[in-house]
C-alpha positions in Angstrom: -110.0 84.0 -70.5 -112.4 81.1 -70.5 -114.6 80.6 -67.4 -113.0 77.1 -66.6 -109.5 78.6 -66.4 -110.7 81.5 -64.2 -112.4 79.0 -61.8 -109.3 76.8 -61.8 -107.0 79.7 -60.9 -109.4 80.8 -58.2 -109.5 77.4 -56.7 -105.7 77.0 -56.8 -105.3 80.4 -55.0 -107.8 79.4 -52.4 -106.1 76.1 -51.7 -102.7 77.6 -51.5 -104.0 80.1 -48.9 -105.3 77.3 -46.8 -102.1 75.4 -47.0 -99.8 78.1 -45.7 -99.9 79.2 -42.0 -101.8 82.5 -41.5 -101.3 85.0 -38.6 -103.9 84.2 -35.9 -105.4 85.3 -32.6 -107.0 83.3 -29.9 -110.8 83.1 -30.0 -110.8 83.1 -26.1 -108.3 82.5 -23.3 -108.6 79.3 -21.3 -106.5 78.1 -18.5 -105.4 75.0 -20.5 -104.5 77.1 -23.5 -102.5 79.6 -21.5 -100.7 76.8 -19.7 -99.8 75.2 -23.1 -98.4 78.5 -24.4 -96.5 79.1 -21.2 -94.9 75.7 -21.3 -93.8 76.2 -24.9 -92.4 79.7 -24.2 -90.6 78.4 -21.1 -89.0 75.5 -23.0 -88.0 77.7 -25.9 -86.4 80.4 -23.8 -85.2 78.3 -20.9 -87.0 80.6 -18.4 -90.3 80.7 -16.7 -92.4 83.6 -17.8 -95.6 85.2 -16.6 -98.1 85.8 -19.4 -100.9 88.2 -19.5 -104.5 86.9 -19.5 -105.2 88.7 -22.8 -102.2 87.1 -24.6 -102.8 86.7 -28.3 -106.4 88.0 -28.1 -105.7 91.2 -30.0 -102.3 90.4 -31.6 -100.5 87.4 -33.1 -97.1 88.4 -31.7 -95.6 88.0 -28.2 -92.4 90.0 -27.5 -90.3 89.1 -24.5 -87.7 91.6 -23.4 -84.7 90.1 -21.6 -84.9 90.8 -17.9 -81.4 92.2 -17.8 -81.8 94.3 -20.9 -81.5 97.7 -19.2 -78.3 99.0 -17.7 -78.0 102.2 -15.6 -77.3 104.1 -18.8 -80.7 103.2 -20.0 -79.4 101.4 -23.1 -81.1 98.2 -24.2 -78.5 95.5 -24.4 -80.5 92.4 -25.3 -82.8 91.7 -28.2 -86.5 90.8 -27.6 -87.6 87.3 -28.3 -90.6 87.0 -30.6 -93.3 84.3 -30.7 -96.1 84.2 -33.2 -99.5 82.6 -33.2 -100.5 81.0 -36.5 -103.4 79.1 -37.9 -103.1 76.4 -40.6 -106.4 74.8 -41.6 -108.2 74.2 -38.3 -105.0 73.9 -36.2 -103.5 76.6 -34.0 -99.7 76.8 -33.9 -97.1 78.8 -31.9 -93.6 79.4 -33.2 -90.5 81.1 -32.0 -86.8 80.5 -31.2 -86.6 78.2 -34.3 -89.3 75.9 -32.8 -93.0 75.4 -33.3 -95.7 73.3 -31.9 -99.4 72.6 -32.4 -101.5 73.9 -29.6 -104.1 71.2 -28.7 -106.0 73.3 -26.2 -106.3 76.6 -28.1 -108.9 77.8 -30.6 -107.6 80.3 -33.1 -109.1 82.7 -35.7 -107.5 84.7 -38.5 -107.9 88.4 -37.9 
């Protein structure tokens, strides 16, 4: 293969990777960032939730179990709700429940 073709293919692959959202983690947890995430999750689920201070610092996924998921038999009845943190370019996004939003107060990194 000629050198120009190899460089062109490499550039095309690099640009396509930048264009698609990548799994991400928070660089640090701030009060404004946590409030922004909490607002999105509450709107998406229709419920207020308490989120851990280390949310999205070591993982890109948040799983919420329904509060009424366990019966006396110990069987799980409800499905967990998943939210994922993503980075596209320099922007941090959260998505879940068929919704997504850009997080203005959060700084993300790809793991």
